Every structure is written in C-alpha cells, then in structure tokens.
C-alpha positions as CSV (number, residue, x, y, z in Angstrom):
1,M,44.9,72.1,-98.5
2,A,42.3,70.6,-96.1
3,I,44.3,71.9,-93.1
4,T,44.4,75.4,-94.5
5,V,40.6,75.5,-95.2
6,S,40.0,74.1,-91.7
7,L,42.1,76.8,-90.0
8,V,40.5,79.5,-92.0
9,A,37.1,78.2,-91.0
10,L,38.2,78.0,-87.3
11,F,39.6,81.5,-87.3
12,G,36.4,82.7,-89.1
13,L,34.2,81.1,-86.4
14,V,36.3,82.6,-83.6
15,L,36.0,86.1,-85.1
16,F,32.3,85.6,-85.7
17,F,31.7,84.6,-82.0
18,L,33.9,87.4,-80.7
19,L,31.8,89.9,-82.8
20,R,28.6,88.4,-81.5
21,A,29.7,88.7,-77.9
22,N,30.8,92.3,-78.5
23,S,34.3,91.4,-77.4
24,L,35.7,92.5,-80.7
25,S,34.8,95.6,-82.8
26,Y,34.2,95.4,-86.5
27,G,37.3,97.6,-87.1
28,A,39.5,95.1,-85.1
29,A,38.0,92.2,-87.0
30,F,38.6,93.9,-90.4
31,T,42.2,94.7,-89.3
32,A,42.8,91.1,-88.2
33,A,41.5,89.7,-91.5
34,G,43.5,92.2,-93.5
35,F,46.6,91.4,-91.5
36,G,46.1,87.7,-92.3
37,F,45.8,88.4,-96.0
38,F,48.9,90.5,-96.1
39,L,50.8,88.1,-93.9
40,A,50.0,85.3,-96.4
41,S,51.7,87.1,-99.2
42,T,55.0,87.6,-97.3
43,G,57.9,85.3,-96.7
44,A,56.5,84.5,-93.2
45,A,53.7,82.5,-94.7
46,T,55.7,79.3,-95.2
47,P,57.1,79.1,-91.7
48,I,53.7,79.8,-90.2
49,N,52.1,77.0,-92.4
50,N,54.9,74.7,-91.3
51,L,54.4,75.5,-87.7
52,A,50.6,75.0,-88.0
53,Q,51.1,71.6,-89.7
54,A,53.6,70.5,-87.0
55,V,51.2,71.4,-84.2
56,I,48.3,69.6,-86.0
57,Q,50.4,66.5,-86.6
58,S,51.6,66.4,-83.0
59,I,48.0,66.5,-81.5
60,P,47.3,62.8,-82.1
61,N,50.6,61.9,-80.3
62,L,49.6,63.6,-77.1
C-alpha cells in the first residue's frame, strides 16, 4: 500500500513539474492519467505492480 501511494505521488509530482515547465500539455497529462486509471483495471496491473515492487526492493542491494 505504501509503495503504491508513493509511486502515485512521484508520478503526480513529475506530471506537475512537466506541466509547470510547459514540457507537457494539459491534454497529454489528462491522457496519461486516464491511461493509468484504465491500465489499473486490466490484467496488466498485477505484473506492473510486481515489477515496481521488484525494482524498489532491489535498490537497497545496489
């Protein structure tokens, strides 16, 4: 749960700064957010979560 919330906050901050720097339009940000919500409801959500957890758990071992 904490990892998911942290990743959502991280991606939200990245989108915010891209919007502030005019590197990303509002339409693209809306599309990216919508894609994330739709992706979360598919069968791809579990493998993506597993991959994110594996990457996060391997960081301290570097």
